[in-house]
C-alpha positions as CSV (number, residue, x, y, z in Angstrom):
1,X,-2.1,8.4,-2.3
2,X,-0.3,11.5,-1.1
3,X,-0.3,12.3,2.5
4,X,1.3,15.5,3.8
5,X,2.9,15.8,7.2
6,X,1.8,18.5,9.6
7,X,5.0,20.4,9.2
8,X,4.5,20.4,5.4
9,X,8.1,19.6,4.7
10,X,7.6,16.0,3.9
11,X,5.0,14.0,2.0
12,X,4.3,10.3,1.6
13,X,3.6,8.3,-1.6
14,X,3.2,4.7,-2.4
15,X,5.2,2.7,-4.8
16,X,6.7,-0.7,-5.7
17,X,10.3,-1.9,-5.4
18,X,11.8,-2.6,-8.9
19,X,15.5,-3.1,-8.1
20,X,17.9,-3.8,-5.3
21,X,21.0,-1.5,-5.4
22,X,24.3,-1.5,-3.5
23,X,24.6,0.1,-0.1
24,X,21.1,-1.0,1.1
25,X,19.3,1.2,-1.5
26,X,16.3,0.4,-3.6
27,X,14.8,1.7,-6.9
28,X,11.1,2.4,-6.4
29,X,8.6,3.1,-9.0
30,X,5.9,5.4,-7.6
31,X,2.3,5.3,-8.4
32,X,2.7,8.4,-10.6
33,X,5.2,6.5,-12.8
34,X,8.3,8.3,-11.5
35,X,11.3,6.2,-10.4
36,X,13.4,7.2,-7.4
37,X,16.2,5.8,-5.3
38,X,15.3,5.1,-1.6
39,X,17.0,4.0,1.5
40,X,15.4,2.2,4.5
41,X,14.4,4.1,7.6
42,X,16.1,3.2,10.9
43,X,12.8,1.9,12.3
44,X,12.3,-0.5,9.5
45,X,15.9,-1.6,9.8
46,X,15.7,-2.1,13.6
47,X,12.5,-4.2,13.1
48,X,14.4,-6.4,10.6
49,X,11.8,-6.0,8.0
50,X,13.0,-7.5,4.7
51,X,12.2,-5.7,1.5
52,X,12.5,-7.5,-1.9
53,X,11.6,-6.8,-5.5
54,X,7.8,-6.4,-6.0
55,X,7.0,-5.2,-2.5
56,X,4.6,-2.3,-2.1
57,X,6.2,0.3,0.1
58,X,5.3,3.7,1.6
59,X,8.0,6.3,0.7
60,X,8.6,9.6,2.5
61,X,10.0,12.4,0.4
62,X,11.1,16.0,1.1
63,X,9.4,19.0,-0.6
64,X,12.9,20.6,-0.8
65,X,14.2,17.9,-3.1
66,X,13.4,19.8,-6.4
67,X,14.3,16.8,-8.7
68,X,12.4,14.3,-6.5
69,X,15.1,11.7,-6.9
70,X,15.6,10.5,-3.3
71,X,13.3,9.1,-0.6
72,X,13.1,7.0,2.5
73,X,11.1,3.8,2.8
74,X,9.1,4.0,6.0
75,X,6.8,1.1,5.7
76,X,6.2,-2.1,3.8
77,X,2.5,-2.3,3.0
78,X,0.4,-5.3,3.9
79,X,-0.2,-8.0,1.2
80,X,2.8,-6.9,-0.8
81,X,4.2,-10.4,-1.1
82,X,3.4,-13.7,0.5
83,X,6.5,-15.0,2.3
84,X,6.7,-18.4,3.9
85,X,9.9,-19.5,5.5
86,X,10.4,-23.2,5.5
87,X,13.0,-24.5,7.9
């Protein structure tokens, strides 16, 4: 699913996290089979939302990135993984 922003400078795509990288970055495989490197948006970081391998995420990308190699994770999608914390 591709959703364009009103300003037409960014667009959103869905994907799955395939690897955790250093410096709080993630390798994400998009639904169109491309792999990109993403960082987490400040809103997700402030909300302390944990992202692990296998999670489905919503990624925001710029139309100006010609190689489409970088993105920003703006949301972890519902039902991406069942987490139960036992304490």
